Backbone bond lengths (Angstrom), bond angles and torsions (degrees), N, CA, C in turn:
res aa  C-N    CA-C-N  psi(-1)  N-CA   C-N-CA  omega(-1)  CA-C   N-CA-C  phi
1 M - - - 1.441 - - 1.527 112.06 -
2 R 1.334 115.69 -46.14 1.460 118.11 -177.06 1.520 111.29 -64.62
3 G 1.291 117.18 -36.45 1.461 120.80 179.03 1.513 111.67 -62.60
4 G 1.321 116.71 -35.10 1.464 121.21 178.06 1.517 111.95 -65.51
5 R 1.312 116.09 -38.30 1.474 120.07 178.57 1.525 110.66 -67.72
6 L 1.315 114.94 -40.28 1.461 119.31 179.74 1.519 110.36 -61.68
7 W 1.331 116.50 -45.38 1.458 119.54 178.92 1.522 111.28 -65.47
8 S 1.312 116.18 -35.44 1.472 119.62 177.23 1.518 110.46 -62.86
9 L 1.322 116.64 -42.72 1.466 120.48 178.30 1.528 111.32 -65.54
10 I 1.313 116.33 -39.57 1.467 120.06 178.91 1.522 110.34 -64.45
11 V 1.321 116.92 -45.61 1.467 120.73 179.00 1.525 110.33 -63.40
12 L 1.331 117.07 -43.03 1.465 120.96 178.53 1.529 110.70 -60.62
13 A 1.331 117.02 -43.73 1.466 120.91 179.16 1.523 111.11 -63.10
14 L 1.324 116.70 -41.28 1.466 119.96 179.41 1.523 111.91 -66.28
15 V 1.326 116.22 -41.86 1.465 119.73 -179.85 1.523 110.30 -66.20
16 L 1.336 116.92 -47.99 1.466 119.35 179.59 1.525 111.02 -64.23
17 G 1.333 116.48 -39.93 1.461 119.97 177.28 1.514 111.79 -63.73
18 G 1.311 116.52 -34.94 1.460 120.96 178.16 1.511 113.02 -71.64
19 L 1.319 117.41 -19.85 1.464 120.96 178.46 1.518 112.24 -99.38
20 V 1.317 116.51 -45.51 1.462 121.06 -173.29 1.524 111.73 -73.48
21 V 1.308 117.46 -46.66 1.466 120.74 -176.74 1.530 112.14 -59.89
22 P 1.328 120.26 -48.29 1.470 118.90 178.12 1.532 113.25 -62.10
23 I 1.318 116.83 -35.71 1.467 119.48 178.55 1.521 110.12 -65.14
24 L 1.333 116.99 -44.55 1.464 120.18 178.72 1.527 111.48 -64.30
25 L 1.324 116.92 -42.52 1.463 119.98 178.65 1.524 111.41 -63.96
26 S 1.305 116.90 -37.20 1.463 121.11 177.88 1.520 110.99 -62.44
27 A 1.324 116.70 -42.78 1.466 120.53 179.66 1.526 110.88 -65.14
28 V 1.324 117.04 -41.99 1.469 120.75 179.57 1.520 110.15 -65.20
29 R 1.326 117.17 -42.43 1.465 121.35 -179.85 1.529 110.33 -63.54
30 R 1.327 117.53 -39.91 1.469 121.23 -179.73 1.529 110.21 -65.10
31 Q 1.331 117.03 -40.76 1.458 120.69 177.64 1.529 110.31 -61.04
32 A 1.322 116.14 -46.04 1.464 120.28 -178.01 1.522 111.57 -65.60
33 S 1.321 117.56 -43.18 1.465 118.94 -179.08 1.525 110.96 -69.97
34 S 1.323 117.69 -34.22 1.466 120.37 177.33 1.520 110.58 -64.88
35 R 1.338 116.14 -41.71 1.463 120.58 177.77 1.528 109.68 -63.56
36 G 1.326 116.45 -39.68 1.466 120.91 178.09 1.513 112.39 -64.47
37 F 1.331 117.10 -41.05 1.467 120.35 175.64 1.524 110.05 -60.82
38 G 1.324 116.77 -43.56 1.467 120.79 179.38 1.516 111.69 -60.10
39 R 1.340 115.80 -43.97 1.468 119.73 178.60 1.524 111.18 -63.73
40 G 1.316 116.48 -43.61 1.465 120.62 -178.40 1.513 112.79 -64.40
41 V 1.321 116.18 -45.08 1.468 120.22 179.27 1.521 110.20 -64.46
42 A 1.330 116.82 -45.02 1.465 120.50 -178.72 1.525 111.14 -62.68
43 T 1.319 116.84 -43.55 1.464 120.53 -179.80 1.524 110.98 -64.47
44 S 1.317 116.83 -42.43 1.468 120.46 179.54 1.521 111.45 -63.78
45 L 1.326 116.45 -46.61 1.468 119.45 -179.38 1.520 111.38 -66.57
46 C 1.314 116.81 -37.97 1.464 120.23 177.80 1.528 110.12 -63.45
47 S 1.312 116.28 -43.55 1.458 120.86 178.89 1.521 111.02 -61.82
48 L 1.324 116.78 -44.28 1.468 120.30 179.35 1.525 111.90 -65.65
49 A 1.317 116.70 -32.75 1.464 120.03 -179.18 1.525 111.82 -74.05
50 H 1.325 117.38 -17.19 1.463 120.15 -178.51 1.520 112.95 -110.83
51 T 1.307 117.08 17.04 1.463 120.65 174.54 1.522 107.78 -116.64
52 S 1.276 116.25 -173.08 1.468 120.27 -176.21 1.532 112.29 -85.96
53 T 1.323 118.07 26.61 1.464 120.61 -179.36 1.519 112.20 -78.37
54 G 1.322 116.71 -15.66 1.464 119.76 -179.78 1.519 113.33 83.47
55 L 1.321 117.83 10.74 1.463 121.41 178.38 1.527 108.75 -81.45
56 S 1.321 115.99 115.16 1.466 119.87 -179.89 1.525 109.92 -79.13
57 H 1.329 115.21 167.44 1.460 119.76 177.31 1.524 110.63 -61.03
58 D 1.326 116.65 -39.79 1.470 120.35 178.98 1.524 111.11 -64.40
59 D 1.331 116.43 -41.40 1.466 120.10 177.78 1.534 111.00 -64.80
60 A 1.330 115.95 -39.61 1.468 120.04 178.63 1.526 110.49 -63.94
61 M 1.328 117.04 -41.22 1.467 120.69 177.91 1.526 110.81 -64.45
62 A 1.327 116.51 -40.22 1.468 120.22 178.74 1.528 110.37 -64.04
63 Q 1.338 116.32 -41.70 1.462 120.20 177.90 1.530 110.95 -64.04
64 L 1.332 115.98 -40.95 1.462 120.43 178.65 1.528 110.77 -60.07
65 E 1.313 116.27 -44.54 1.467 120.43 179.26 1.528 111.35 -64.09
66 E 1.338 116.41 -40.48 1.470 119.97 178.88 1.526 111.47 -64.34
67 I 1.323 115.89 -44.09 1.464 120.00 -179.83 1.523 110.23 -64.70
68 Q 1.324 116.07 -44.92 1.463 119.73 179.11 1.527 110.86 -60.50
69 T 1.325 116.73 -46.05 1.467 120.53 179.60 1.522 110.94 -59.52
70 S 1.321 116.00 -43.19 1.464 120.39 -179.83 1.523 111.46 -64.14
71 F 1.330 116.98 -46.99 1.462 120.95 179.79 1.521 111.69 -62.59
72 V 1.332 116.39 -42.94 1.462 120.15 -177.79 1.525 110.62 -70.09
73 R 1.323 116.76 -40.52 1.464 120.53 -179.58 1.528 111.23 -61.20
74 T 1.317 116.41 -39.29 1.469 119.92 179.85 1.530 112.04 -86.48
75 R 1.318 116.22 0.87 1.471 123.52 -179.71 1.523 112.34 60.46
76 A 1.315 115.25 30.43 1.462 119.82 178.12 1.522 111.20 -75.93
77 V 1.331 116.55 -27.74 1.458 120.81 -179.60 1.519 109.90 -137.21
78 D 1.319 114.11 162.91 1.450 121.65 172.26 1.528 106.89 -87.01
79 A 1.322 118.01 125.69 1.467 122.22 -173.15 1.525 112.41 -59.72
80 E 1.328 117.63 -44.74 1.464 120.60 -178.42 1.518 111.63 -64.55
81 A 1.308 116.57 -44.95 1.463 120.52 -179.62 1.527 110.62 -66.08
82 F 1.329 117.57 -38.17 1.465 121.75 176.81 1.527 109.64 -58.75
83 L 1.340 116.57 -48.18 1.467 120.66 179.76 1.523 111.75 -66.29
84 D 1.335 117.69 -32.71 1.464 120.33 174.77 1.527 110.56 -61.12
85 G 1.321 116.70 -41.66 1.464 120.59 177.78 1.513 112.14 -63.69
86 V 1.333 116.42 -41.93 1.467 120.88 177.26 1.526 109.50 -63.06
87 D 1.320 117.17 -44.02 1.465 121.10 -179.79 1.525 111.92 -63.91
88 Q 1.329 117.43 -35.41 1.462 120.48 177.57 1.522 110.74 -61.27
89 V 1.321 116.70 -42.27 1.467 120.53 178.34 1.523 109.96 -68.02
90 A 1.321 116.80 -43.48 1.467 120.97 -177.63 1.527 111.68 -63.29
91 T 1.314 117.87 -34.76 1.464 119.70 -179.21 1.525 112.86 -85.35
92 S 1.322 117.71 -27.32 1.462 118.93 -176.50 1.528 113.81 -89.89
93 L 1.323 117.81 -22.61 1.465 120.44 179.45 1.530 109.48 -115.36
94 P 1.323 117.29 111.85 1.467 119.86 -176.93 1.529 113.71 -55.62
95 A 1.320 118.04 -35.26 1.466 120.55 -178.94 1.526 112.21 -70.06
96 C 1.323 116.60 -14.90 1.474 120.71 -176.94 1.524 112.75 -105.60
97 R 1.295 117.11 10.77 1.474 119.90 -177.07 1.521 112.70 -59.42
98 F 1.316 117.16 -27.15 1.465 119.88 -179.29 1.527 111.74 -61.60
99 L 1.339 117.63 -23.21 1.465 120.80 179.42 1.525 112.21 -71.47
100 G 1.312 116.80 -21.72 1.459 120.85 179.87 1.508 113.73 -91.54
101 E 1.320 116.70 -3.94 1.463 119.99 -179.45 1.527 109.84 -80.46
102 P 1.333 116.04 145.76 1.477 118.66 179.86 1.507 113.66 -68.19
């Protein structure tokens, strides 16, 4: 009898581990990729705003908002993590501080 309970617990642990762990890893991966998208978009827009492309800071902010809205609407990224990535660029690169302004 006791051996049956032990095997039941082992099977239960394996099944729950097979469900819970992938779900948690998926959430962590989505957060990381969303933050990466935010960093990439912010860096690109900052670069364009500081070259001779004629993109003003206001235009760059408008583009950032459009891209964020599009990504969030299609659920391609997590909105908070995306903004965290943008904020990381805005705080670490002095020329990109305008991206962190409201």
